[in-house]
Structures are given as structure tokens and as C-alpha cells.
All heavy atoms as an XYZ file, in Angstrom:
653
protein
N     -16.648     96.269    221.906
C     -17.063     97.178    220.869
C     -17.295     96.470    219.545
O     -18.108     96.910    218.754
C     -16.009     98.313    220.692
C     -15.973     99.256    221.867
S     -17.525    100.102    222.077
C     -17.135    101.703    221.536
N     -16.570     95.389    219.303
C     -16.728     94.676    218.013
C     -18.151     94.149    217.891
O     -18.704     94.140    216.778
C     -15.728     93.526    217.916
N     -18.750     93.726    219.009
C     -20.114     93.200    218.949
C     -21.076     94.307    218.604
O     -22.113     94.088    217.884
C     -20.503     92.521    220.256
O     -20.445     93.453    221.301
N     -20.844     95.524    219.016
C     -21.685     96.659    218.675
C     -21.600     96.943    217.184
O     -22.587     97.203    216.513
C     -21.305     97.886    219.497
C     -21.492     97.658    221.011
C     -22.085     99.107    219.022
C     -22.911     97.329    221.383
N     -20.359     96.889    216.647
C     -20.162     97.110    215.211
C     -20.951     96.080    214.387
O     -21.487     96.425    213.366
C     -18.689     97.066    214.872
C     -17.924     98.267    215.399
O     -18.541     99.319    215.671
O     -16.697     98.120    215.588
N     -20.958     94.846    214.857
C     -21.703     93.799    214.114
C     -23.174     94.145    214.122
O     -23.861     94.037    213.091
C     -21.442     92.416    214.763
C     -22.416     91.360    214.216
C     -19.988     91.964    214.534
N     -23.712     94.543    215.271
C     -25.122     94.917    215.323
C     -25.457     96.089    214.393
O     -26.445     96.062    213.694
C     -25.531     95.328    216.776
C     -25.570     94.178    217.758
C     -25.830     94.734    219.176
C     -26.643     93.158    217.399
N     -24.597     97.068    214.378
C     -24.810     98.210    213.507
C     -24.726     97.790    212.039
O     -25.536     98.223    211.201
C     -23.794     99.310    213.808
C     -23.985    100.031    215.144
C     -22.785    100.948    215.410
C     -25.304    100.774    215.146
N     -23.697     96.993    211.676
C     -23.555     96.580    210.290
C     -24.729     95.747    209.804
O     -25.127     95.826    208.681
C     -22.246     95.769    210.132
C     -21.009     96.666    210.117
O     -21.174     97.887    209.979
O     -19.914     96.101    210.289
N     -25.247     94.904    210.693
C     -26.375     94.055    210.298
C     -27.633     94.851    209.958
O     -28.511     94.346    209.280
C     -26.676     93.033    211.408
C     -25.738     91.863    211.374
O     -25.121     91.585    210.365
N     -25.615     91.223    212.498
N     -27.727     96.052    210.423
C     -28.882     96.908    210.103
C     -28.468     98.053    209.195
O     -28.843     99.188    209.394
C     -29.525     97.448    211.418
C     -30.212     96.384    212.172
N     -29.539     95.471    212.961
C     -31.495     96.005    212.207
C     -30.410     94.637    213.536
N     -31.584     94.928    213.053
N     -27.599     97.733    208.203
C     -27.052     98.714    207.329
C     -28.138     99.559    206.725
O     -29.149     99.015    206.254
C     -26.233     98.033    206.216
N     -27.969    100.866    206.723
C     -29.011    101.752    206.151
C     -29.057    101.584    204.647
O     -28.029    101.352    203.997
C     -28.532    103.169    206.542
C     -27.049    103.028    206.732
C     -26.804    101.624    207.227
N     -30.227    101.692    204.107
C     -30.438    101.561    202.673
C     -30.950    102.879    202.104
O     -31.702    103.594    202.761
C     -31.470    100.468    202.386
C     -31.067     99.059    202.756
C     -32.260     98.130    202.600
C     -29.891     98.581    201.965
N     -30.545    103.162    200.885
C     -31.108    104.305    200.176
C     -32.558    104.012    199.873
O     -32.946    102.840    199.804
C     -30.342    104.552    198.909
C     -28.884    105.044    199.109
C     -28.139    105.125    197.804
C     -28.881    106.418    199.816
N     -33.373    105.045    199.659
C     -34.820    104.816    199.375
C     -35.061    103.976    198.120
O     -34.244    104.056    197.159
C     -35.406    106.189    199.265
C     -34.315    107.166    199.384
C     -33.014    106.441    199.670
N     -36.152    103.227    198.089
C     -36.456    102.418    196.915
C     -36.502    103.244    195.631
O     -36.114    102.708    194.576
C     -37.841    101.818    197.227
C     -37.887    101.833    198.692
C     -37.105    103.037    199.143
N     -36.902    104.479    195.682
C     -36.983    105.262    194.463
C     -35.688    105.473    193.724
O     -35.678    105.784    192.528
C     -37.623    106.664    194.786
O     -36.769    107.354    195.658
N     -34.545    105.296    194.389
C     -33.255    105.471    193.716
C     -32.520    104.150    193.441
O     -31.555    104.151    192.693
C     -32.299    106.397    194.530
C     -32.955    107.768    194.715
C     -31.893    105.790    195.818
N     -33.018    103.074    193.992
C     -32.286    101.804    193.875
C     -32.222    101.315    192.418
O     -31.111    100.993    191.928
C     -32.968    100.733    194.755
C     -32.865    101.051    196.226
C     -33.652    100.126    197.062
N     -33.720    100.579    198.469
C     -34.455     99.980    199.393
N     -35.224     98.954    199.102
N     -34.468    100.509    200.599
N     -33.334    101.251    191.740
C     -33.355    100.824    190.346
C     -32.583    101.771    189.454
O     -31.757    101.340    188.630
N     -32.839    103.084    189.541
C     -32.094    104.032    188.729
C     -30.566    103.947    188.907
O     -29.825    104.034    187.960
C     -32.637    105.403    189.142
C     -34.052    105.105    189.569
C     -33.960    103.757    190.229
N     -30.094    103.777    190.144
C     -28.705    103.615    190.326
C     -28.144    102.358    189.695
O     -27.098    102.388    189.035
C     -28.371    103.574    191.871
C     -28.389    104.900    192.584
C     -28.286    104.681    194.078
C     -27.258    105.813    192.107
N     -28.859    101.259    189.844
C     -28.459    100.012    189.194
C     -28.393    100.162    187.707
O     -27.391     99.766    187.064
C     -29.412     98.874    189.620
C     -29.146     97.561    188.888
C     -30.199     96.525    189.193
N     -31.545     96.947    188.921
C     -32.090     97.046    187.702
N     -31.413     96.769    186.639
N     -33.365     97.395    187.597
N     -29.414    100.760    187.123
C     -29.444    100.940    185.650
C     -28.333    101.886    185.194
O     -27.757    101.665    184.124
C     -30.827    101.412    185.221
C     -31.878    100.312    185.319
C     -33.207    100.704    184.695
N     -33.866    101.804    185.426
C     -34.652    101.639    186.502
N     -34.815    100.399    186.974
N     -35.195    102.660    187.066
N     -28.026    102.918    185.986
C     -26.975    103.863    185.585
C     -25.649    103.129    185.490
O     -24.773    103.503    184.642
C     -26.863    104.968    186.611
N     -25.454    102.115    186.281
C     -24.213    101.314    186.250
C     -24.260    100.261    185.193
O     -23.256     99.535    184.998
C     -23.968    100.688    187.620
N     -25.381    100.084    184.479
C     -25.510     99.082    183.448
C     -25.648     97.680    184.006
O     -25.289     96.725    183.362
N     -26.155     97.584    185.235
C     -26.313     96.237    185.885
C     -27.765     95.790    185.772
O     -28.672     96.587    185.790
C     -25.954     96.368    187.370
C     -24.494     96.769    187.689
C     -24.383     97.031    189.197
C     -23.545     95.699    187.214
N     -27.909     94.477    185.650
C     -29.254     93.914    185.642
C     -29.610     93.456    187.064
O     -28.730     93.250    187.900
C     -29.300     92.691    184.683
O     -28.491     91.669    185.220
C     -28.917     93.076    183.297
N     -30.901     93.243    187.265
C     -31.310     92.706    188.577
C     -30.712     91.329    188.761
O     -30.318     90.989    189.894
C     -32.854     92.636    188.628
C     -33.496     93.990    188.725
C     -35.027     93.946    188.693
O     -35.593     92.975    188.200
N     -35.623     94.967    189.251
N     -30.587     90.559    187.712
C     -30.009     89.223    187.792
C     -28.536     89.303    188.249
O     -28.112     88.511    189.127
C     -30.121     88.521    186.470
C     -29.586     87.086    186.448
C     -29.844     86.389    185.115
N     -31.250     86.328    184.738
C     -32.134     85.482    185.248
N     -31.788     84.628    186.143
N     -33.382     85.494    184.804
N     -27.775     90.241    187.713
C     -26.390     90.385    188.122
C     -26.245     90.758    189.622
O     -25.442     90.199    190.325
C     -25.663     91.463    187.283
C     -25.461     91.069    185.855
C     -24.916     92.228    185.015
O     -25.550     93.295    185.008
N     -23.815     92.017    184.341
N     -27.041     91.734    190.017
C     -26.998     92.143    191.407
C     -27.394     90.972    192.315
O     -26.739     90.692    193.343
C     -27.937     93.346    191.653
C     -28.106     93.661    193.141
C     -27.447     94.583    190.913
N     -28.464     90.266    191.947
C     -28.918     89.122    192.735
C     -27.840     88.068    192.852
O     -27.585     87.534    193.959
C     -30.175     88.559    192.129
N     -27.163     87.754    191.734
C     -26.141     86.727    191.747
C     -24.983     87.131    192.706
O     -24.545     86.285    193.520
C     -25.592     86.519    190.345
C     -24.557     85.401    190.277
C     -24.041     85.121    188.843
N     -23.519     86.361    188.258
C     -24.011     86.895    187.134
N     -25.046     86.354    186.519
N     -23.459     87.989    186.646
N     -24.602     88.365    192.671
C     -23.470     88.794    193.518
C     -23.837     88.847    194.998
O     -22.971     88.618    195.864
C     -22.962     90.159    193.053
C     -22.290     90.109    191.694
C     -21.194     89.108    191.544
O     -20.376     88.956    192.489
O     -21.163     88.400    190.510
N     -25.088     89.136    195.277
C     -25.523     89.240    196.707
C     -25.946     87.878    197.243
O     -25.882     87.613    198.433
C     -26.662     90.282    196.794
C     -26.089     91.666    196.524
C     -27.279     90.249    198.208
C     -27.090     92.768    196.540
N     -26.298     86.959    196.328
C     -26.684     85.606    196.724
C     -28.195     85.459    196.973
O     -28.578     84.727    197.908
N     -28.967     86.186    196.206
C     -30.442     86.094    196.282
C     -31.009     85.833    194.894
O     -30.327     85.860    193.897
C     -31.059     87.383    196.902
C     -30.585     87.582    198.338
C     -30.791     88.589    196.037
N     -32.343     85.619    194.863
C     -33.022     85.474    193.587
C     -33.286     86.831    192.987
O     -33.503     87.808    193.729
C     -34.338     84.738    193.784
C     -34.181     83.271    194.237
C     -33.508     82.444    193.179
O     -33.811     82.518    191.982
N     -32.567     81.634    193.629
N     -33.336     86.953    191.664
C     -33.646     88.245    191.048
C     -34.971     88.853    191.544
O     -35.074     90.069    191.629
C     -33.712     87.950    189.568
C     -32.811     86.765    189.401
C     -32.990     85.926    190.667
N     -35.906     88.044    191.872
C     -37.207     88.539    192.385
C     -36.994     89.348    193.688
O     -37.685     90.368    193.934
C     -38.191     87.391    192.643
C     -39.582     87.793    193.143
C     -40.231     88.759    192.170
C     -40.428     86.536    193.357
N     -36.000     88.961    194.475
C     -35.727     89.694    195.711
C     -35.250     91.127    195.395
O     -35.746     92.087    196.032
C     -34.683     88.970    196.579
N     -34.384     91.233    194.409
C     -33.879     92.550    194.025
C     -35.059     93.398    193.445
O     -35.154     94.569    193.793
C     -32.732     92.448    193.010
C     -32.305     93.807    192.493
C     -31.547     91.725    193.624
N     -35.872     92.764    192.683
C     -37.065     93.466    192.145
C     -37.916     94.023    193.279
O     -38.353     95.165    193.239
C     -37.854     92.523    191.229
C     -39.062     93.144    190.624
C     -39.810     92.146    189.720
C     -40.994     92.794    189.054
N     -41.639     91.938    188.115
N     -38.143     93.216    194.276
C     -38.976     93.621    195.425
C     -38.291     94.719    196.256
O     -38.929     95.638    196.739
C     -39.320     92.427    196.279
C     -40.309     91.493    195.598
C     -40.596     90.280    196.457
N     -41.622     89.439    195.848
C     -41.846     88.223    196.195
N     -41.140     87.626    197.144
N     -42.809     87.517    195.613
N     -36.960     94.598    196.404
C     -36.223     95.621    197.129
C     -36.325     96.971    196.393
O     -36.512     98.013    197.007
C     -34.782     95.258    197.270
C     -34.513     94.022    198.124
C     -35.372     93.407    198.942
C     -33.297     93.306    198.137
N     -34.749     92.307    199.526
C     -33.486     92.218    199.054
C     -32.068     93.432    197.528
C     -32.468     91.294    199.340
C     -31.048     92.499    197.821
C     -31.268     91.460    198.700
N     -36.210     96.924    195.093
C     -36.292     98.149    194.284
C     -37.690     98.760    194.315
O     -37.853     99.948    194.299
C     -35.838     97.895    192.873
C     -34.346     97.657    192.757
C     -33.870     97.429    191.344
O     -34.719     97.451    190.378
O     -32.657     97.207    191.148
N     -38.685     97.887    194.384
C     -40.069     98.369    194.424
C     -40.442     98.877    195.814
O     -41.428     99.613    195.973
C     -41.045     97.244    194.028
N     -39.660     98.480    196.821
C     -39.958     98.929    198.194
C     -41.020     98.062    198.873
O     -41.478     98.386    199.979
N     -41.378     96.956    198.242
C     -42.402     96.075    198.849
C     -41.810     95.187    199.916
O     -42.536     94.702    200.785
C     -43.100     95.250    197.782
O     -42.190     94.442    197.109
N     -40.495     94.974    199.874
C     -39.777     94.161    200.849
C     -38.400     94.793    201.082
O     -37.830     95.373    200.128
C     -39.604     92.705    200.322
C     -38.741     91.872    201.254
C     -40.943     92.062    200.101
N     -37.897     94.692    202.273
C     -36.549     95.183    202.556
C     -35.648     93.953    202.869
O     -36.143     92.961    203.424
C     -36.557     96.088    203.808
C     -37.284     97.387    203.553
C     -36.515     98.337    202.632
O     -35.285     98.446    202.772
O     -37.166     98.913    201.754
N     -34.385     94.036    202.518
C     -33.492     92.912    202.867
C     -33.428     92.778    204.384
O     -33.386     93.751    205.110
C     -32.142     93.357    202.317
C     -32.380     94.532    201.460
C     -33.714     95.086    201.824
N     -33.417     91.511    204.800
C     -33.336     91.253    206.247
C     -31.921     91.616    206.769
O     -30.977     91.570    206.011
C     -33.597     89.762    206.528
C     -35.062     89.461    206.458
C     -35.313     88.028    206.796
N     -35.660     87.380    205.542
C     -35.475     86.106    205.254
N     -34.953     85.310    206.147
N     -35.785     85.622    204.099
N     -31.805     91.960    208.019
C     -30.480     92.224    208.602
C     -29.528     91.057    208.364
O     -29.950     89.869    208.387
C     -30.732     92.423    210.076
C     -32.180     92.900    210.137
C     -32.846     92.152    209.013
N     -28.307     91.378    208.090
C     -27.324     90.296    207.848
C     -26.389     90.662    206.679
O     -26.370     91.806    206.216
N     -25.623     89.679    206.256
C     -24.628     89.896    205.229
C     -25.183     90.401    203.896
O     -24.583     91.243    203.249
C     -23.830     88.588    204.978
C     -22.909     88.247    206.130
C     -22.090     87.013    205.784
O     -21.849     86.729    204.645
O     -21.712     86.330    206.759
N     -26.348     89.869    203.510
C     -26.895     90.308    202.227
C     -27.351     91.760    202.263
O     -27.156     92.495    201.335
C     -28.071     89.386    201.850
C     -27.559     88.016    201.497
C     -28.649     87.057    201.150
N     -28.091     85.751    200.750
C     -28.598     84.631    201.066
N     -29.722     84.552    201.756
N     -28.014     83.504    200.676
N     -27.941     92.167    203.385
C     -28.308     93.563    203.528
C     -27.092     94.474    203.485
O     -27.098     95.533    202.873
C     -29.119     93.778    204.823
C     -29.631     95.208    204.962
C     -30.346     95.419    206.291
N     -30.783     96.763    206.428
C     -32.002     97.190    206.230
N     -32.926     96.360    205.798
N     -32.300     98.468    206.376
N     -26.070     94.057    204.182
C     -24.821     94.813    204.240
C     -24.274     94.954    202.769
O     -23.872     96.027    202.343
C     -23.756     94.165    205.136
C     -24.257     94.244    206.571
C     -22.412     94.805    204.996
C     -23.474     93.324    207.546
N     -24.262     93.823    202.036
C     -23.748     93.873    200.679
C     -24.575     94.784    199.797
O     -24.040     95.562    198.990
C     -23.732     92.459    200.100
N     -25.887     94.715    199.925
C     -26.765     95.537    199.107
C     -26.589     97.015    199.483
O     -26.517     97.899    198.596
C     -28.238     95.113    199.262
C     -29.201     95.745    198.316
C     -28.970     95.714    196.959
C     -30.314     96.412    198.792
C     -29.854     96.282    196.068
C     -31.227     96.969    197.882
C     -31.001     96.913    196.540
O     -31.873     97.498    195.662
N     -26.491     97.295    200.750
C     -26.240     98.681    201.196
C     -24.945     99.203    200.669
O     -24.856    100.332    200.154
C     -26.271     98.749    202.727
O     -25.930    100.049    203.173
N     -23.920     98.381    200.727
C     -22.574     98.806    200.225
C     -22.654     99.062    198.719
O     -22.078    100.036    198.231
C     -21.576     97.732    200.539
C     -20.139     98.128    200.240
C     -19.165     97.131    200.784
N     -19.274     97.110    202.241
C     -18.883     96.091    202.993
N     -18.365     95.008    202.423
N     -19.035     96.131    204.292
N     -23.336     98.226    197.974
C     -23.508     98.421    196.543
C     -24.200     99.738    196.255
O     -23.722    100.567    195.451
C     -24.277     97.252    195.910
C     -24.680     97.456    194.443
C     -23.445     97.502    193.548
C     -25.665     96.390    193.998
N     -25.320     99.967    196.913
C     -26.085    101.224    196.680
C     -25.243    102.438    197.016
O     -25.256    103.429    196.297
C     -27.374    101.195    197.527
C     -28.445    100.191    197.099
C     -29.580    100.190    198.102
C     -28.932    100.445    195.673
N     -24.534    102.415    198.152
C     -23.702    103.551    198.559
C     -22.602    103.808    197.509
O     -22.328    104.948    197.169
C     -23.110    103.325    199.958
C     -24.120    103.248    201.054
C     -24.938    104.541    201.254
O     -24.429    105.621    200.985
N     -26.137    104.403    201.706
N     -21.988    102.731    197.056
C     -20.956    102.863    196.032
C     -21.477    103.444    194.731
O     -20.876    104.322    194.099
N     -22.679    102.968    194.328
C     -23.261    103.473    193.096
C     -23.687    104.926    193.262
O     -23.572    105.739    192.325
C     -24.491    102.622    192.679
C     -24.169    101.178    192.254
C     -25.447    100.435    191.982
C     -23.244    101.179    191.043
N     -24.134    105.310    194.440
C     -24.544    106.679    194.686
C     -23.320    107.604    194.620
O     -23.454    108.747    194.109
C     -25.203    106.814    196.055
N     -22.176    107.154    195.074
C     -20.966    107.955    194.980
C     -20.538    108.092    193.495
O     -20.053    109.133    193.059
C     -19.816    107.367    195.794
C     -19.943    107.608    197.263
C     -18.715    107.212    198.028
N     -18.370    105.832    197.918
C     -18.881    104.831    198.660
N     -19.805    105.139    199.569
N     -18.512    103.603    198.478
N     -20.694    107.030    192.744
C     -20.288    106.975    191.366
C     -21.242    107.768    190.445
O     -20.816    108.338    189.462
C     -20.192    105.533    190.887
C     -19.543    105.413    189.530
C     -19.211    103.986    189.212
N     -18.049    103.596    189.996
C     -17.589    102.361    190.074
N     -18.213    101.397    189.435
N     -16.541    102.100    190.810
N     -22.515    107.756    190.799
C     -23.555    108.402    189.985
C     -24.400    109.372    190.809
O     -25.625    109.187    190.943
C     -24.464    107.339    189.317
C     -23.686    106.327    188.529
C     -23.401    105.073    189.039
C     -23.237    106.660    187.244
C     -22.679    104.138    188.302
C     -22.500    105.727    186.512
C     -22.231    104.470    187.043
O     -21.484    103.553    186.321
N     -23.780    110.455    191.333
C     -24.535    111.362    192.165
C     -25.697    112.044    191.423
O     -26.671    112.452    192.020
C     -23.503    112.386    192.643
C     -22.385    112.263    191.650
C     -22.410    110.854    191.157
N     -25.552    112.163    190.101
C     -26.609    112.776    189.298
C     -27.928    112.018    189.399
O     -28.990    112.595    189.274
C     -26.170    112.991    187.843
C     -25.978    111.715    187.062
C     -24.619    111.005    187.279
O     -23.839    111.433    188.124
O     -24.435    110.003    186.574
N     -27.850    110.702    189.577
C     -29.044    109.910    189.709
C     -29.808    110.316    190.949
O     -31.058    110.440    190.905
C     -28.717    108.379    189.738
C     -29.952    107.557    190.055
C     -28.103    107.984    188.393
N     -29.106    110.541    192.066
C     -29.775    110.979    193.270
C     -30.458    112.324    193.100
O     -31.563    112.523    193.527
C     -28.766    111.050    194.434
C     -28.118    109.730    194.861
C     -27.098    109.993    195.968
C     -29.137    108.729    195.275
N     -29.754    113.210    192.398
C     -30.308    114.559    192.151
C     -31.585    114.435    191.304
O     -32.589    115.112    191.559
C     -29.320    115.416    191.412
O     -28.158    115.613    192.202
N     -31.572    113.590    190.286
C     -32.730    113.436    189.412
C     -33.922    112.816    190.170
O     -35.073    113.225    189.909
C     -32.382    112.514    188.206
C     -31.509    113.219    187.219
S     -30.947    112.181    185.829
C     -32.062    110.774    185.822
N     -33.640    111.912    191.066
C     -34.728    111.191    191.795
C     -35.325    112.114    192.880
O     -36.481    111.923    193.276
C     -34.202    109.921    192.404
S     -33.836    108.667    191.199
N     -34.548    113.110    193.370
C     -35.071    114.004    194.381
C     -35.945    115.102    193.736
O     -36.757    115.679    194.439
C     -33.896    114.650    195.122
C     -33.168    113.677    196.009
C     -31.965    114.332    196.673
O     -31.642    115.463    196.349
O     -31.342    113.646    197.462
N     -35.724    115.385    192.477
C     -36.431    116.458    191.805
C     -37.899    116.170    191.606
O     -38.404    115.147    191.675
C     -35.797    116.788    190.475
């Protein structure tokens, strides 16, 4: 079962691009800060937020998914604003 969990984690679901930047900004984070913590270049975060590229399966995708989910719990009003 552990191997199944690894497969599932590697394809961590991501929130839609339309909420990624607003959530980051609500937390007062820059693309550079997010990139540094995840281990990518700021351009990658910019592309992820634009929806032009998705993080590849693996640890970085898991980290980005975890960040977005945590920010969504902390700033639920951002999700509401983006859905409107």
C-alpha cells in the first residue's frame, strides 16, 4: 500500500491557476519566496500561476500542492472571490 500512496502523492492535485496567484498574494508571499522554498526558479512559479505549465509529478508538485491547500484553508475568502 505504501507504493500506492507514493503514486498518489506524486500526482498531488492542484488548485486552478486562477486562484494560485491570489492565494500567494493574500499571504504576502512573493513568487521568489515560493520558488526558493520549493526549489525552483521564480519563472516556474510564474508559469504555474499563469497555467501555462504544471509542476511535474514529484516532491516539488507535492510541496506546491500542500502550500496551495494550506493557503486556501487560511484564506477561504480568496477562493470565494475567484469563483465569483
